[in-house]
C-alpha positions as CSV (number, residue, x, y, z in Angstrom):
1,X,-82.1,28.6,-37.7
2,X,-79.8,31.7,-37.0
3,X,-75.9,31.7,-37.1
4,X,-73.6,32.6,-39.7
5,X,-74.5,34.0,-43.0
6,X,-73.4,31.1,-44.7
7,X,-76.1,28.9,-43.4
8,X,-78.8,31.7,-45.0
9,X,-76.6,31.2,-48.2
10,X,-77.2,27.5,-47.9
11,X,-80.7,27.5,-47.4
12,X,-81.0,29.8,-50.4
13,X,-79.2,27.8,-52.3
14,X,-80.8,24.7,-51.9
15,X,-84.3,25.8,-51.7
16,X,-85.6,24.2,-48.6
17,X,-88.8,24.5,-47.8
18,X,-89.0,23.5,-44.0
19,X,-86.2,25.2,-42.8
20,X,-85.7,29.2,-42.8
21,X,-82.9,31.8,-41.7
22,X,-83.2,34.3,-39.3
23,X,-80.8,37.0,-39.4
24,X,-82.4,38.9,-36.5
25,X,-84.2,36.9,-33.6
26,X,-85.5,37.5,-30.3
27,X,-83.7,35.6,-27.3
28,X,-84.3,33.1,-26.2
29,X,-83.2,30.7,-28.6
30,X,-82.3,26.9,-28.5
31,X,-78.4,27.0,-28.5
32,X,-77.1,24.1,-30.1
33,X,-73.7,23.2,-28.6
34,X,-70.6,23.8,-30.1
35,X,-69.8,21.1,-32.6
36,X,-67.4,18.2,-31.2
37,X,-64.0,17.6,-32.4
38,X,-65.1,14.2,-33.5
39,X,-67.4,15.8,-36.0
40,X,-66.6,15.0,-39.6
41,X,-67.9,16.9,-42.8
42,X,-70.2,15.2,-45.0
43,X,-72.8,12.5,-44.6
44,X,-71.0,11.8,-40.9
45,X,-71.5,15.5,-39.8
46,X,-75.3,15.5,-41.0
47,X,-75.3,12.4,-38.6
48,X,-73.5,14.0,-35.4
49,X,-76.1,17.1,-36.1
50,X,-79.2,14.6,-36.2
51,X,-77.9,13.0,-33.1
52,X,-77.5,16.2,-31.3
53,X,-80.8,17.3,-32.2
54,X,-82.3,14.1,-31.3
55,X,-80.8,14.7,-27.8
56,X,-82.4,17.6,-27.4
57,X,-85.9,16.9,-28.6
58,X,-85.5,13.6,-25.9
59,X,-84.2,15.7,-23.2
60,X,-86.6,15.1,-19.8
61,X,-88.4,18.6,-18.5
62,X,-86.9,19.7,-15.3
63,X,-88.3,17.8,-12.3
64,X,-89.0,14.5,-14.6
65,X,-87.9,11.3,-13.4
66,X,-89.2,8.4,-15.6
67,X,-89.2,5.2,-13.6
68,X,-87.8,2.4,-14.8
69,X,-89.5,-1.5,-14.9
70,X,-86.3,-2.8,-14.4
71,X,-86.8,-4.7,-11.3
72,X,-83.6,-4.1,-9.0
73,X,-81.7,-6.8,-8.3
74,X,-82.4,-8.3,-11.6
75,X,-79.5,-10.8,-13.1
76,X,-78.8,-10.9,-16.8
77,X,-77.0,-13.9,-18.2
78,X,-75.1,-13.9,-21.3
79,X,-74.1,-16.9,-22.7
80,X,-73.0,-16.1,-26.1
81,X,-71.6,-12.7,-25.9
82,X,-68.2,-13.2,-24.1
83,X,-65.6,-11.0,-26.4
84,X,-64.3,-7.8,-24.8
85,X,-66.0,-5.4,-26.8
86,X,-69.2,-7.0,-26.0
87,X,-68.8,-6.6,-22.5
88,X,-67.6,-3.4,-22.2
89,X,-70.9,-1.9,-24.3
90,X,-72.9,-4.2,-21.9
91,X,-71.8,-2.9,-18.9
92,X,-71.2,0.4,-19.7
93,X,-74.9,0.8,-21.1
94,X,-76.2,-1.1,-18.4
95,X,-74.4,1.2,-15.6
96,X,-75.8,4.3,-17.4
97,X,-79.1,3.0,-17.6
98,X,-79.1,2.0,-13.8
99,X,-77.8,5.4,-12.9
100,X,-80.4,7.3,-15.2
101,X,-83.6,5.4,-13.8
102,X,-82.8,5.1,-10.5
103,X,-82.1,1.3,-10.6
104,X,-79.8,0.9,-7.5
105,X,-78.2,-2.6,-8.5
106,X,-78.5,-5.1,-11.0
107,X,-76.2,-7.9,-12.0
108,X,-74.5,-9.4,-14.9
109,X,-73.4,-13.0,-15.5
110,X,-71.9,-15.4,-18.2
111,X,-68.4,-15.0,-19.6
112,X,-65.1,-13.8,-17.8
113,X,-64.9,-11.1,-20.0
114,X,-68.1,-9.6,-18.0
115,X,-66.4,-10.3,-14.6
116,X,-62.8,-8.1,-15.6
117,X,-65.0,-5.3,-17.2
118,X,-67.1,-4.9,-13.9
119,X,-63.9,-5.6,-11.6
120,X,-61.6,-3.1,-13.7
121,X,-64.1,-0.1,-14.5
122,X,-66.0,1.8,-12.1
123,X,-69.3,0.4,-11.8
124,X,-71.7,1.7,-8.9
125,X,-74.6,-0.3,-9.9
126,X,-73.9,-3.2,-12.2
127,X,-72.4,-6.7,-9.9
128,X,-71.3,-9.7,-11.6
129,X,-73.1,-12.7,-10.1
130,X,-70.6,-16.2,-10.6
131,X,-73.8,-18.3,-9.3
132,X,-77.2,-16.9,-10.0
133,X,-80.1,-18.3,-9.5
134,X,-83.1,-16.8,-11.8
135,X,-82.0,-14.6,-14.8
136,X,-82.8,-13.1,-17.6
137,X,-81.5,-13.5,-21.1
138,X,-79.1,-10.9,-21.9
139,X,-78.3,-12.5,-25.1
140,X,-82.0,-11.4,-26.3
141,X,-81.4,-7.9,-25.4
142,X,-78.1,-7.7,-27.1
143,X,-79.5,-8.9,-30.2
144,X,-82.2,-6.2,-30.1
145,X,-79.0,-3.5,-30.1
146,X,-79.0,-1.1,-32.7
147,X,-76.2,-1.2,-35.2
148,X,-76.6,2.4,-35.8
149,X,-75.9,3.8,-32.6
150,X,-72.3,4.4,-31.1
151,X,-71.0,1.2,-29.7
152,X,-71.5,2.3,-25.6
153,X,-75.2,3.1,-26.3
154,X,-76.3,0.0,-28.1
155,X,-77.1,-1.8,-24.8
156,X,-78.3,1.3,-22.7
157,X,-81.0,1.4,-25.5
158,X,-81.7,-2.3,-25.6
159,X,-82.3,-2.4,-22.0
160,X,-84.7,0.7,-22.1
161,X,-86.8,-0.9,-25.2
162,X,-87.1,-3.9,-23.3
163,X,-88.2,-2.5,-19.8
164,X,-88.8,1.2,-20.2
165,X,-87.2,4.2,-18.9
166,X,-85.1,6.6,-20.0
167,X,-82.3,6.5,-22.6
168,X,-79.4,8.5,-23.1
169,X,-77.5,9.2,-26.4
170,X,-73.8,9.4,-26.3
171,X,-73.3,7.4,-23.1
172,X,-69.8,8.0,-21.9
173,X,-66.8,5.3,-20.9
174,X,-66.8,4.3,-17.4
175,X,-63.7,5.7,-15.6
176,X,-61.3,3.2,-14.3
177,X,-61.8,1.8,-10.7
178,X,-58.5,2.6,-9.6
179,X,-56.3,4.5,-12.3
180,X,-52.6,3.7,-12.6
181,X,-50.1,7.0,-11.6
182,X,-49.6,8.5,-14.8
183,X,-45.9,8.7,-15.7
184,X,-44.0,9.0,-19.0
185,X,-45.3,7.4,-22.0
186,X,-42.8,4.6,-23.2
187,X,-41.8,4.5,-26.4
188,X,-43.9,1.7,-27.5
189,X,-46.5,1.1,-30.3
190,X,-49.0,-1.5,-29.6
191,X,-50.6,-3.1,-32.9
192,X,-53.7,-5.2,-32.8
193,X,-55.0,-6.6,-36.1
194,X,-58.0,-9.1,-35.9
195,X,-57.1,-11.9,-38.0
196,X,-60.2,-13.8,-37.3
197,X,-62.2,-10.6,-38.6
198,X,-64.2,-11.2,-41.6
199,X,-62.4,-8.5,-43.2
200,X,-59.0,-8.7,-42.3
201,X,-56.5,-6.1,-43.0
202,X,-54.3,-7.5,-45.9
203,X,-50.8,-9.2,-44.7
204,X,-48.7,-7.1,-47.2
205,X,-50.7,-4.1,-45.7
206,X,-50.4,-4.8,-42.2
207,X,-46.5,-5.6,-42.6
208,X,-45.9,-2.2,-44.4
209,X,-48.1,-0.4,-41.4
210,X,-46.1,-1.8,-38.8
211,X,-42.8,-1.1,-40.4
212,X,-44.1,2.3,-40.5
213,X,-45.1,2.8,-37.1
214,X,-41.9,1.4,-35.9
215,X,-40.5,5.2,-36.6
216,X,-42.4,5.9,-33.2
217,X,-41.3,3.2,-31.1
218,X,-40.9,-0.3,-30.2
219,X,-43.5,-2.4,-32.0
220,X,-45.3,-5.2,-30.0
221,X,-48.3,-6.9,-31.5
222,X,-51.3,-7.6,-29.3
223,X,-52.3,-11.4,-30.3
224,X,-51.9,-15.0,-29.8
225,X,-50.8,-17.9,-32.6
226,X,-53.4,-17.2,-35.3
227,X,-52.1,-13.7,-35.1
228,X,-48.4,-14.9,-35.5
229,X,-49.6,-17.4,-38.4
230,X,-51.2,-14.1,-40.0
231,X,-48.5,-11.7,-39.6
232,X,-45.0,-14.0,-39.0
233,X,-43.3,-15.0,-36.5
234,X,-40.5,-12.3,-36.9
235,X,-42.4,-10.1,-34.6
236,X,-42.9,-9.2,-30.9
237,X,-46.4,-10.8,-29.6
238,X,-48.1,-9.8,-26.5
239,X,-50.9,-11.2,-24.6
240,X,-51.9,-10.2,-21.4
241,X,-55.1,-10.1,-18.9
242,X,-57.5,-7.0,-18.8
243,X,-56.1,-5.2,-15.6
244,X,-52.5,-5.7,-17.5
245,X,-53.6,-4.5,-20.8
246,X,-55.1,-1.2,-19.2
247,X,-51.7,-0.5,-17.8
248,X,-49.8,-0.8,-21.2
249,X,-52.5,1.1,-23.0
250,X,-52.3,3.9,-20.8
251,X,-48.6,4.1,-21.0
252,X,-47.9,3.6,-24.6
253,X,-46.9,6.0,-27.3
254,X,-49.3,4.7,-29.5
255,X,-52.3,2.3,-30.4
256,X,-53.0,1.0,-34.1
257,X,-55.6,-1.3,-34.5
258,X,-59.0,-2.2,-36.1
259,X,-62.8,-2.5,-35.2
260,X,-62.1,-4.9,-32.1
261,X,-62.6,-4.9,-28.5
262,X,-59.0,-3.9,-27.5
263,X,-59.8,-0.8,-30.2
264,X,-62.7,0.1,-27.7
265,X,-60.5,-0.3,-24.5
266,X,-58.0,1.8,-26.1
267,X,-60.7,4.4,-26.6
268,X,-62.3,4.2,-23.5
269,X,-58.9,4.9,-21.8
270,X,-57.8,7.8,-23.9
271,X,-55.0,6.1,-25.4
272,X,-53.7,8.1,-28.7
273,X,-54.0,6.2,-31.5
274,X,-55.6,4.8,-35.0
275,X,-58.3,2.9,-36.2
276,X,-58.3,1.0,-39.6
277,X,-61.6,0.7,-40.7
278,X,-61.4,-2.7,-43.4
279,X,-65.1,-3.0,-43.7
280,X,-68.0,-0.2,-43.7
281,X,-66.2,3.2,-42.9
282,X,-69.6,4.7,-41.5
283,X,-70.4,1.7,-39.3
284,X,-66.6,1.5,-38.3
285,X,-66.3,5.3,-37.6
286,X,-70.0,5.4,-35.8
287,X,-68.9,3.2,-33.3
288,X,-65.3,4.9,-32.7
289,X,-66.7,8.5,-32.9
290,X,-66.9,9.6,-29.3
291,X,-63.7,8.3,-28.5
292,X,-61.1,11.5,-28.5
293,X,-58.2,9.9,-28.3
294,X,-58.5,7.5,-31.6
295,X,-58.9,8.5,-35.4
296,X,-60.5,6.4,-37.9
297,X,-59.4,5.8,-41.3
298,X,-60.7,3.9,-44.2
299,X,-58.3,1.0,-45.7
300,X,-58.0,2.8,-48.9
301,X,-56.7,5.6,-47.3
302,X,-53.6,3.8,-45.7
303,X,-52.8,2.1,-48.6
304,X,-52.5,5.2,-50.7
305,X,-50.3,6.5,-47.7
306,X,-48.0,3.9,-47.1
307,X,-44.7,3.7,-48.9
Protein backbone atom coordinates (compact mmCIF):
# COMPACT_ATOMS: atom_id res chain seq x y z
CA UNK A 1 0.00 0.00 0.00
CA UNK A 2 1.05 3.55 -0.63
CA UNK A 3 -0.30 6.87 0.54
CA UNK A 4 -0.09 8.96 3.72
CA UNK A 5 2.72 8.14 6.13
CA UNK A 6 0.10 7.21 8.75
CA UNK A 7 -0.56 4.00 6.77
CA UNK A 8 3.09 3.01 7.10
CA UNK A 9 3.04 3.80 10.82
CA UNK A 10 0.00 1.57 11.36
CA UNK A 11 1.55 -1.32 9.43
CA UNK A 12 4.72 -1.04 11.49
CA UNK A 13 2.85 -0.68 14.79
CA UNK A 14 0.66 -3.74 14.26
CA UNK A 15 3.36 -5.93 12.74
CA UNK A 16 1.36 -6.97 9.66
CA UNK A 17 2.84 -9.79 7.59
CA UNK A 18 0.68 -9.63 4.46
CA UNK A 19 0.65 -5.86 3.91
CA UNK A 20 3.67 -3.63 3.38
CA UNK A 21 4.00 0.12 2.96
CA UNK A 22 5.61 1.42 -0.23
CA UNK A 23 6.88 4.96 0.18
CA UNK A 24 7.88 5.46 -3.45
CA UNK A 25 6.51 3.27 -6.22
CA UNK A 26 6.23 3.18 -9.96
CA UNK A 27 2.96 3.80 -11.71
CA UNK A 28 0.53 2.33 -12.50
CA UNK A 29 -0.96 1.53 -9.14
CA UNK A 30 -4.44 0.33 -8.24
CA UNK A 31 -6.32 3.48 -7.29
CA UNK A 32 -8.87 2.99 -4.51
CA UNK A 33 -11.63 5.52 -5.00
CA UNK A 34 -12.14 8.36 -2.57
CA UNK A 35 -13.90 7.20 0.60
CA UNK A 36 -17.64 7.92 0.32
CA UNK A 37 -19.27 10.14 2.91
CA UNK A 38 -21.23 7.21 4.30
CA UNK A 39 -18.08 5.60 5.71
CA UNK A 40 -17.77 5.38 9.46
CA UNK A 41 -14.80 4.67 11.65
CA UNK A 42 -13.84 1.40 13.27
CA UNK A 43 -15.40 -1.89 12.24
CA UNK A 44 -17.89 -0.29 9.85
CA UNK A 45 -15.11 1.55 8.03
CA UNK A 46 -13.23 -1.72 7.64
CA UNK A 47 -16.31 -3.34 6.15
CA UNK A 48 -16.65 -0.51 3.63
CA UNK A 49 -13.02 -0.89 2.57
CA UNK A 50 -13.48 -4.64 2.33
CA UNK A 51 -16.49 -4.16 0.04
CA UNK A 52 -14.54 -1.72 -2.12
CA UNK A 53 -11.66 -4.17 -2.51
CA UNK A 54 -14.13 -6.92 -3.35
CA UNK A 55 -15.67 -4.71 -6.03
CA UNK A 56 -12.26 -4.12 -7.59
CA UNK A 57 -11.46 -7.84 -7.56
CA UNK A 58 -14.81 -8.76 -9.15
CA UNK A 59 -14.69 -6.09 -11.86
CA UNK A 60 -14.94 -7.88 -15.24
CA UNK A 61 -12.14 -7.36 -17.73
CA UNK A 62 -12.80 -4.94 -20.58
CA UNK A 63 -15.05 -6.47 -23.20
CA UNK A 64 -16.13 -9.35 -20.96
CA UNK A 65 -19.92 -9.77 -20.91
CA UNK A 66 -21.04 -12.83 -18.96
CA UNK A 67 -24.34 -14.18 -20.26
CA UNK A 68 -27.21 -14.73 -17.87
CA UNK A 69 -29.02 -18.02 -17.66
CA UNK A 70 -32.25 -16.41 -16.42
CA UNK A 71 -34.63 -16.84 -19.39
CA UNK A 72 -36.08 -13.63 -20.78
CA UNK A 73 -39.77 -13.29 -20.07
CA UNK A 74 -39.60 -15.31 -16.84
CA UNK A 75 -42.13 -14.39 -14.16
CA UNK A 76 -41.11 -14.56 -10.49
CA UNK A 77 -43.94 -14.92 -7.99
CA UNK A 78 -43.75 -13.61 -4.42
CA UNK A 79 -46.46 -14.91 -2.12
CA UNK A 80 -45.03 -14.08 1.29
CA UNK A 81 -42.92 -10.97 0.70
CA UNK A 82 -45.55 -8.26 0.40
CA UNK A 83 -44.08 -5.39 2.40
CA UNK A 84 -42.80 -2.16 0.87
CA UNK A 85 -39.19 -2.72 1.92
CA UNK A 86 -39.14 -6.22 0.41
CA UNK A 87 -40.70 -4.92 -2.81
CA UNK A 88 -38.13 -2.13 -3.14
CA UNK A 89 -35.25 -4.58 -2.72
CA UNK A 90 -36.74 -7.17 -5.09
CA UNK A 91 -37.59 -4.80 -7.92
CA UNK A 92 -34.38 -2.74 -7.65
CA UNK A 93 -32.12 -5.78 -7.42
CA UNK A 94 -33.84 -7.56 -10.29
CA UNK A 95 -33.81 -4.46 -12.51
CA UNK A 96 -30.05 -4.07 -12.09
CA UNK A 97 -29.50 -7.80 -12.55
CA UNK A 98 -31.32 -7.64 -15.90
CA UNK A 99 -29.41 -4.54 -17.03
CA UNK A 100 -26.03 -6.01 -16.11
CA UNK A 101 -26.74 -9.33 -17.83
CA UNK A 102 -28.54 -8.19 -21.00
CA UNK A 103 -31.91 -9.66 -20.01
CA UNK A 104 -34.50 -7.70 -21.96
CA UNK A 105 -37.50 -8.24 -19.70
CA UNK A 106 -38.77 -10.28 -16.74
CA UNK A 107 -41.97 -10.14 -14.74
CA UNK A 108 -42.87 -10.12 -11.06
CA UNK A 109 -46.21 -10.98 -9.53
CA UNK A 110 -47.76 -11.41 -6.11
CA UNK A 111 -48.26 -8.45 -3.85
CA UNK A 112 -49.75 -5.03 -4.49
CA UNK A 113 -46.52 -3.51 -3.13
CA UNK A 114 -44.59 -4.98 -6.08
CA UNK A 115 -47.07 -3.48 -8.56
CA UNK A 116 -46.81 -0.05 -6.91
CA UNK A 117 -42.99 -0.05 -6.91
CA UNK A 118 -42.90 -1.05 -10.60
CA UNK A 119 -45.43 1.71 -11.35
CA UNK A 120 -43.70 4.48 -9.37
CA UNK A 121 -40.01 3.76 -10.07
CA UNK A 122 -38.36 3.78 -13.49
CA UNK A 123 -38.12 0.08 -14.38
CA UNK A 124 -37.04 -0.56 -17.96
CA UNK A 125 -36.79 -4.35 -17.71
CA UNK A 126 -39.05 -5.42 -14.83
CA UNK A 127 -42.82 -5.46 -15.34
CA UNK A 128 -45.70 -6.47 -13.10
CA UNK A 129 -47.86 -9.38 -14.29
CA UNK A 130 -51.33 -9.57 -12.75
CA UNK A 131 -52.40 -12.95 -14.19
CA UNK A 132 -49.30 -15.07 -14.76
CA UNK A 133 -49.11 -18.54 -16.20
CA UNK A 134 -46.00 -20.50 -15.26
CA UNK A 135 -43.89 -18.80 -12.56
CA UNK A 136 -40.63 -19.19 -10.68
CA UNK A 137 -40.80 -19.15 -6.87
CA UNK A 138 -39.43 -15.75 -5.95
CA UNK A 139 -39.90 -16.51 -2.27
CA UNK A 140 -37.31 -19.27 -2.53
CA UNK A 141 -34.84 -16.85 -4.11
CA UNK A 142 -35.52 -14.11 -1.58
CA UNK A 143 -34.85 -16.58 1.24
CA UNK A 144 -31.30 -17.00 -0.11
CA UNK A 145 -30.57 -13.29 0.14
CA UNK A 146 -27.58 -12.56 2.34
CA UNK A 147 -28.32 -10.27 5.27
CA UNK A 148 -24.68 -9.19 5.33
CA UNK A 149 -25.15 -7.16 2.14
CA UNK A 150 -26.78 -3.72 1.94
CA UNK A 151 -30.54 -3.89 1.42
CA UNK A 152 -30.83 -3.14 -2.29
CA UNK A 153 -28.01 -5.57 -3.19
CA UNK A 154 -29.65 -8.60 -1.66
CA UNK A 155 -31.97 -9.76 -4.41
CA UNK A 156 -29.42 -8.85 -7.09
CA UNK A 157 -27.04 -11.38 -5.55
CA UNK A 158 -29.74 -13.98 -4.82
CA UNK A 159 -30.81 -14.00 -8.50
CA UNK A 160 -27.16 -14.28 -9.57
CA UNK A 161 -26.55 -17.19 -7.21
CA UNK A 162 -29.57 -19.01 -8.67
CA UNK A 163 -29.22 -18.21 -12.37
CA UNK A 164 -25.64 -17.09 -12.94
CA UNK A 165 -24.39 -13.95 -14.64
CA UNK A 166 -22.86 -10.83 -13.19
CA UNK A 167 -23.65 -9.44 -9.72
CA UNK A 168 -22.95 -5.92 -8.60
CA UNK A 169 -22.16 -4.55 -5.15
CA UNK A 170 -23.76 -1.31 -3.98
CA UNK A 171 -26.77 -1.38 -6.29
CA UNK A 172 -28.09 2.21 -6.50
CA UNK A 173 -31.77 3.06 -5.93
CA UNK A 174 -33.95 3.41 -9.01
CA UNK A 175 -35.06 6.91 -10.05
CA UNK A 176 -38.72 7.86 -10.06
CA UNK A 177 -40.64 7.22 -13.26
CA UNK A 178 -42.09 10.74 -13.08
CA UNK A 179 -40.24 12.97 -10.65
CA UNK A 180 -42.42 15.77 -9.21
CA UNK A 181 -41.37 19.33 -9.96
CA UNK A 182 -39.12 20.31 -7.04
CA UNK A 183 -40.57 22.94 -4.75
CA UNK A 184 -39.86 24.46 -1.39
CA UNK A 185 -39.62 22.03 1.50
CA UNK A 186 -42.60 22.24 3.82
CA UNK A 187 -42.16 22.76 7.55
CA UNK A 188 -43.30 19.19 8.16
CA UNK A 189 -41.53 16.35 9.97
CA UNK A 190 -42.73 12.84 9.15
CA UNK A 191 -42.09 10.22 11.82
CA UNK A 192 -42.56 6.49 11.54
CA UNK A 193 -42.02 4.06 14.42
CA UNK A 194 -43.20 0.55 13.67
CA UNK A 195 -45.30 -0.73 16.57
CA UNK A 196 -45.24 -4.21 14.99
CA UNK A 197 -41.45 -4.41 15.06
CA UNK A 198 -39.85 -7.16 17.12
CA UNK A 199 -37.89 -4.42 18.91
CA UNK A 200 -40.14 -1.33 18.90
CA UNK A 201 -38.88 2.00 20.16
CA UNK A 202 -39.88 2.42 23.83
CA UNK A 203 -43.00 4.58 23.99
CA UNK A 204 -41.47 7.13 26.36
CA UNK A 205 -38.43 7.57 24.10
CA UNK A 206 -40.64 7.90 21.03
CA UNK A 207 -42.81 10.56 22.68
CA UNK A 208 -39.78 12.57 23.81
CA UNK A 209 -38.28 12.34 20.32
CA UNK A 210 -41.52 13.52 18.73
CA UNK A 211 -41.54 16.49 21.12
CA UNK A 212 -37.94 17.31 20.21
CA UNK A 213 -38.35 17.22 16.42
CA UNK A 214 -41.45 19.42 16.67
CA UNK A 215 -38.99 22.34 16.77
CA UNK A 216 -38.31 21.67 13.07
CA UNK A 217 -41.89 21.66 11.85
CA UNK A 218 -45.35 20.17 12.23
CA UNK A 219 -45.02 16.53 13.27
CA UNK A 220 -47.10 13.96 11.39
CA UNK A 221 -46.87 10.30 12.29
CA UNK A 222 -47.06 7.69 9.54
CA UNK A 223 -49.10 4.73 10.72
CA UNK A 224 -52.48 3.15 11.34
CA UNK A 225 -54.54 2.09 14.36
CA UNK A 226 -51.79 -0.05 15.87
CA UNK A 227 -49.42 2.93 15.87
CA UNK A 228 -52.11 5.14 17.43
CA UNK A 229 -52.59 2.63 20.24
CA UNK A 230 -48.81 2.54 20.68
CA UNK A 231 -48.10 6.31 20.70
CA UNK A 232 -51.41 7.83 21.76
CA UNK A 233 -54.41 9.50 20.13
CA UNK A 234 -53.25 13.11 20.60
CA UNK A 235 -50.93 13.11 17.55
CA UNK A 236 -51.60 13.78 13.85
CA UNK A 237 -51.58 10.50 11.90
CA UNK A 238 -51.25 10.06 8.16
CA UNK A 239 -51.91 7.06 5.92
CA UNK A 240 -51.21 7.34 2.19
CA UNK A 241 -50.67 5.17 -0.87
CA UNK A 242 -47.20 4.97 -2.40
CA UNK A 243 -47.46 7.83 -4.96
CA UNK A 244 -48.80 10.22 -2.32
CA UNK A 245 -46.17 9.11 0.18
CA UNK A 246 -43.43 9.82 -2.39
CA UNK A 247 -44.75 13.35 -2.86
CA UNK A 248 -44.91 13.92 0.91
CA UNK A 249 -41.38 12.67 1.56
CA UNK A 250 -39.94 14.75 -1.28
CA UNK A 251 -41.37 17.94 0.22
CA UNK A 252 -40.89 17.36 3.95
CA UNK A 253 -38.20 19.04 6.02
CA UNK A 254 -37.19 15.88 7.87
CA UNK A 255 -37.97 12.16 8.14
CA UNK A 256 -37.41 10.27 11.40
CA UNK A 257 -37.99 6.54 11.46
CA UNK A 258 -36.71 3.04 12.07
CA UNK A 259 -35.61 0.07 9.96
CA UNK A 260 -38.74 -0.19 7.81
CA UNK A 261 -39.99 0.00 4.26
CA UNK A 262 -40.83 3.70 4.62
CA UNK A 263 -37.30 4.30 5.90
CA UNK A 264 -35.91 2.70 2.74
CA UNK A 265 -38.34 4.69 0.61
CA UNK A 266 -37.09 7.92 2.24
CA UNK A 267 -33.52 6.81 1.52
CA UNK A 268 -34.28 6.02 -2.13
CA UNK A 269 -35.83 9.48 -2.56
CA UNK A 270 -32.91 11.30 -0.91
CA UNK A 271 -35.09 12.70 1.88
CA UNK A 272 -33.06 14.17 4.77
CA UNK A 273 -33.57 12.18 7.92
CA UNK A 274 -32.60 10.01 10.81
CA UNK A 275 -32.95 6.25 11.33
CA UNK A 276 -33.03 4.93 14.89
CA UNK A 277 -31.57 1.46 15.29
CA UNK A 278 -33.54 -0.43 17.95
CA UNK A 279 -31.93 -3.80 17.22
CA UNK A 280 -28.43 -4.60 15.98
CA UNK A 281 -26.81 -1.30 14.96
CA UNK A 282 -24.31 -2.92 12.59
CA UNK A 283 -27.10 -4.61 10.64
CA UNK A 284 -29.30 -1.51 10.50
CA UNK A 285 -26.37 0.64 9.42
CA UNK A 286 -25.37 -1.81 6.68
CA UNK A 287 -28.92 -1.65 5.27
CA UNK A 288 -29.02 2.17 5.20
CA UNK A 289 -25.41 3.17 4.64
CA UNK A 290 -25.77 3.87 0.91
CA UNK A 291 -28.53 6.46 1.38
CA UNK A 292 -26.82 9.85 1.32
CA UNK A 293 -29.63 11.73 3.09
CA UNK A 294 -30.09 9.41 6.06
CA UNK A 295 -28.00 9.02 9.21
CA UNK A 296 -28.28 5.98 11.49
CA UNK A 297 -27.84 6.23 15.25
CA UNK A 298 -28.27 3.58 17.97
CA UNK A 299 -31.17 3.85 20.39
CA UNK A 300 -28.75 4.37 23.31
CA UNK A 301 -27.40 7.51 21.65
CA UNK A 302 -30.90 8.90 21.09
CA UNK A 303 -31.86 8.34 24.72
CA UNK A 304 -28.62 9.97 25.87
CA UNK A 305 -29.22 13.11 23.78
CA UNK A 306 -32.91 13.52 24.56
CA UNK A 307 -33.86 15.83 27.44
